[in-house]
C-alpha positions as CSV (number, residue, x, y, z in Angstrom):
1,M,12.7,19.0,-3.2
2,S,9.2,20.4,-2.5
3,V,6.3,18.1,-2.1
4,N,3.1,19.0,-3.9
5,R,0.3,19.4,-1.3
6,N,-2.2,17.6,-3.5
7,A,0.1,14.6,-3.7
8,I,-0.5,14.1,0.1
9,L,-4.0,15.5,0.4
10,G,-5.5,13.4,-2.4
11,P,-4.4,10.0,-1.1
12,L,-5.4,10.9,2.4
13,L,-8.9,11.8,1.3
14,I,-9.1,8.6,-0.7
15,L,-8.0,6.6,2.4
16,L,-10.5,8.4,4.6
17,G,-13.3,7.8,2.0
18,I,-12.5,4.1,1.7
19,F,-12.4,3.9,5.5
20,M,-15.8,5.6,5.9
21,F,-17.2,3.5,3.0
22,F,-16.6,0.2,4.8
23,R,-16.6,1.3,8.4
24,G,-19.5,3.7,8.7
25,Q,-19.6,5.7,11.9
26,V,-16.5,5.5,14.0
27,D,-15.9,7.0,17.4
28,W,-12.7,9.0,16.7
29,G,-10.7,8.7,19.9
30,T,-6.9,8.9,20.2
31,G,-6.6,5.1,20.1
32,T,-8.8,4.9,17.0
33,I,-6.1,6.5,14.9
34,F,-3.5,4.1,16.1
35,E,-5.9,1.1,15.9
36,Y,-6.8,1.7,12.3
37,F,-3.8,3.4,10.8
38,W,-0.7,1.9,12.6
39,P,0.7,0.5,9.3
40,T,0.5,4.0,7.7
41,L,2.1,5.5,10.8
42,F,4.9,3.1,11.4
43,V,5.4,0.3,8.8
44,I,5.0,2.2,5.5
45,P,7.3,5.1,6.6
46,T,10.0,2.6,7.6
47,G,9.8,1.1,4.1
48,L,9.9,4.5,2.6
49,F,12.9,5.4,4.8
50,M,14.8,2.4,3.4
51,H,14.1,3.5,-0.2
52,W,15.2,7.1,0.7
53,L,18.4,5.6,2.1
54,Y,19.1,3.8,-1.2
55,F,18.0,6.5,-3.7
56,G,19.0,9.6,-1.7
57,L,21.5,9.1,1.0
58,L,23.5,6.1,-0.3
59,Q,23.3,7.4,-3.9
60,R,22.2,4.0,-5.3
61,R,24.9,2.1,-3.4
62,G,23.9,-0.6,-0.9
63,V,21.1,-2.1,-3.0
64,G,20.4,-4.5,-0.2
65,V,18.4,-1.9,1.7
66,L,15.7,-2.2,-1.0
67,V,14.9,-5.8,0.1
68,P,13.6,-4.9,3.5
69,G,12.2,-1.6,2.1
70,G,10.1,-3.5,-0.5
71,I,9.0,-6.0,2.1
72,L,8.0,-3.3,4.6
73,L,6.1,-1.3,2.0
74,T,4.2,-4.3,0.8
75,V,3.5,-5.6,4.3
76,G,2.4,-2.1,5.3
77,A,0.0,-1.9,2.4
78,V,-1.4,-5.4,3.2
79,C,-1.8,-4.6,6.9
80,Q,-3.4,-1.2,6.2
81,L,-6.0,-2.7,3.8
82,A,-6.6,-5.7,6.1
83,T,-7.1,-3.4,9.1
84,L,-9.3,-0.9,7.4
85,F,-11.6,-3.5,5.8
86,D,-11.2,-6.2,8.6
87,S,-10.1,-8.5,5.8
88,W,-7.2,-10.4,7.2
89,H,-8.7,-13.6,5.9
90,I,-8.5,-12.2,2.3
91,M,-5.3,-10.2,2.5
92,W,-2.9,-12.8,3.9
93,P,-1.5,-13.7,0.5
94,G,0.1,-10.3,0.4
95,F,2.6,-11.6,3.0
96,L,3.8,-14.1,0.3
97,L,4.1,-11.2,-2.2
98,A,6.1,-9.0,0.2
99,P,9.5,-10.9,-0.1
100,A,8.9,-11.2,-3.9
101,V,8.6,-7.4,-4.1
102,G,11.8,-6.9,-2.0
103,L,13.7,-9.4,-4.1
104,F,12.4,-7.9,-7.3
105,E,13.8,-4.5,-6.3
106,L,17.1,-6.2,-5.6
107,Y,17.0,-7.8,-9.1
108,W,15.9,-4.6,-10.8
109,F,18.3,-2.2,-9.2
110,G,21.1,-4.7,-8.5
111,G,23.0,-6.7,-10.9
112,R,20.0,-8.4,-12.6
113,N,20.9,-11.8,-11.3
114,K,18.5,-14.1,-13.2
115,W,18.5,-16.6,-10.4
116,L,16.5,-14.2,-8.2
117,L,13.6,-14.5,-10.7
118,I,13.0,-18.1,-9.5
119,P,11.8,-17.2,-5.9
120,I,10.3,-14.0,-7.2
121,N,8.1,-15.8,-9.6
122,I,7.2,-18.7,-7.2
123,L,6.1,-16.3,-4.5
124,T,4.3,-14.0,-6.9
125,V,2.4,-16.8,-8.6
126,L,1.4,-18.3,-5.2
127,S,0.3,-14.9,-3.9
128,V,-1.8,-14.2,-7.0
129,L,-3.3,-17.7,-6.9
130,F,-4.3,-17.4,-3.3
131,F,-5.6,-13.9,-3.7
132,A,-7.8,-15.1,-6.6
133,V,-9.1,-18.1,-4.8
134,F,-9.9,-16.4,-1.5
135,S,-10.8,-12.9,-2.5
136,V,-12.7,-12.6,-5.8
137,G,-16.1,-13.5,-4.4
138,A,-15.7,-11.7,-1.2
139,L,-14.5,-8.5,-2.8
140,L,-17.2,-8.5,-5.4
141,G,-19.8,-9.0,-2.7
142,T,-18.5,-6.1,-0.7
143,V,-18.1,-3.7,-3.6
144,L,-21.6,-4.5,-5.0
145,G,-23.3,-4.1,-1.6
146,G,-25.2,-1.0,-0.7
147,Q,-22.7,1.5,0.8
148,P,-23.0,5.2,1.7
149,M,-22.6,7.6,-1.3
150,I,-20.5,10.1,0.7
151,A,-17.7,7.6,1.0
152,G,-17.6,7.1,-2.7
153,A,-17.7,10.9,-3.2
154,L,-14.7,11.3,-0.9
155,I,-12.8,8.7,-2.9
156,V,-13.6,10.5,-6.2
157,V,-12.8,14.0,-4.8
158,G,-9.6,12.7,-3.3
159,G,-8.6,11.2,-6.6
160,L,-9.3,14.4,-8.4
161,V,-7.4,16.5,-5.9
162,F,-4.4,14.1,-6.2
163,L,-4.4,14.1,-10.0
164,T,-4.9,17.9,-10.2
165,R,-1.6,19.7,-10.2
166,K,-1.1,23.4,-9.7
167,R,0.0,25.2,-12.8
168,G,3.7,25.9,-12.7
169,H,4.6,23.0,-10.4
170,H,6.1,19.9,-11.9
């Protein structure tokens, strides 16, 4: 299976643009990459590995690997956003959502045990409620603040690159 170059380049440009948008000038040393992108380098790939195990190697057997896979992907996304935007005080409800995502994957790809929907819904509702309470005002204030235009342009260009597919590739 070949990977479309734009499927990787687009999100990377978006991530870099968002990072620049909120961080401004950064001294790019070796430690800076690990400091700001450790979730993308370590946590998210581990979650993707778990999904690859289930969908690829195990040929949809061993649905239990999706629980830690979903948790790791969600935690990785939460940690990456919180690290880039220095917003741990806003992003913490994502840690409540992480087990709900893992359990939902177990529900969806497993036997559709309806009892799994109880903890999934409780955790999801709590997470959404806490996100709403703690983040709406803070996020609107950040987004509406005066930020550099180049960061916004990088986000737009990255999105266009990601969405533009070469003709003949599917």
